[in-house]
C-alpha positions, 0 to 999 in steps of 0.5 A, spaced: 500 500 500 505 504 500 508 508 494 515 510 493 512 517 490 507 522 492 502 523 486 498 529 484 491 529 486 491 523 491 490 523 498 495 521 503 496 519 510 502 522 512 505 520 519 512 522 523 514 521 530 520 522 534 526 518 534 526 514 541 520 517 543 523 524 545 518 530 545 518 533 538 514 539 541 516 541 548 513 548 548 507 551 544 512 555 540 515 549 537 508 547 534 507 554 532 514 554 528 512 547 525 506 550 523 509 556 520 514 551 516 508 547 514 504 553 511 511 555 507 512 548 504 506 544 504 500 549 503 503 550 496 503 543 494 497 540 498 490 541 501 490 539 508 484 535 510 486 533 517 491 534 522 493 532 529 500 535 532 502 531 539 508 532 543 512 526 540 508 525 533 504 528 527 499 526 523 496 529 516 491 527 511 493 531 505 490 531 497 496 533 493 494 539 488 493 536 481 498 541 478 504 539 481 510 537 477 513 531 479 513 528 486 511 532 492 516 528 496 521 534 497 516 539 500 515 534 506 523 533 506 524 540 507 518 541 512 521 535 517 529 537 515 527 545 517 524 543 523 529 539 525 535 544 524 531 549 528 529 544 533 537 543 534 539 550 534 534 552 539 536 546 544 543 546 542 542 538 540 544 534 534 542 528 531 536 525 528 530 528 531 524 524 526 524 516 526 522 516 519 524 520 513 516 520 511 511 515 512 505 515 508 500 511 505 495 512 499 488 513 501 484 509 495 477 508 498 472 513 500 470 510 506 477 509 509 478 517 507 472 518 512 475 514 517 482 517 517 479 524 517 475 522 524 481 518 526 486 524 526 481 528 529 481 524 535 488 522 536 489 527 542 483 523 545 486 516 543 493 518 547 489 521 553 490 528 552 483 530 552 476 527 553 473 532 548 476 532 541 474 539 540 478 542 546 485 540 543 488 546 540 493 542 535 488 538 531 484 540 525 477 538 529 475 546 530 478 548 524 473 543 520 467 544 524 467 552 524 464 556 519 470 561 519 475 560 513 481 555 515 486 551 511 481 545 511 476 544 505 470 544 510 465 544 504 468 538 501 469 534 508 461 536 509 459 533 503 462 527 505 459 527 512 453 530 510 450 534 515 453 541 518 449 540 525 452 533 526 459 534 523 462 535 530 458 529 533 460 525 527 468 527 527 468 525 535 464 518 534 469 513 535 473 510 529 473 502 529 481 501 528 481 494 526 479 495 519 484 501 518 490 498 521 494 499 514 492 506 513 494 508 520 501 508 520 503 508 528 508 504 531 
């Protein structure tokens, strides 16, 4: 199911984690720095359908833009490498920060797409950081359910889930992970 390249127009669950379980984002300002780099490197090449940034790992569901020339691997490599360089400079450290260069799986089916959107938005709850998914600051949950403009393509997501009034409830409804194992990437 893994692909060797990232192809235009396709959906991918992108995942990375800290090497040795160390925190990737010890402070809120580190997450802000990572998000700034994400906007610089990834927003020009992909739509962000879901994300969750935790202390030691990150999840993104993206659809690569159709008009890309070639492989979109490089922007993700720049994101992770740029963050690692900034992290090491700030903390006076060195070495490999991320466990993977880029772990990803293509999402082919609509039912899986909906479940992966829900899974990513629920990830902070899965890891015991919050009971209410809407309370976690660094996931796409609030950005998806709000009517305010965000990076999330809310109208396309809404078409897949149906009802704006129920969207919050549907996104928070527990996902049956057993059938999704090959798409979830966590180790």
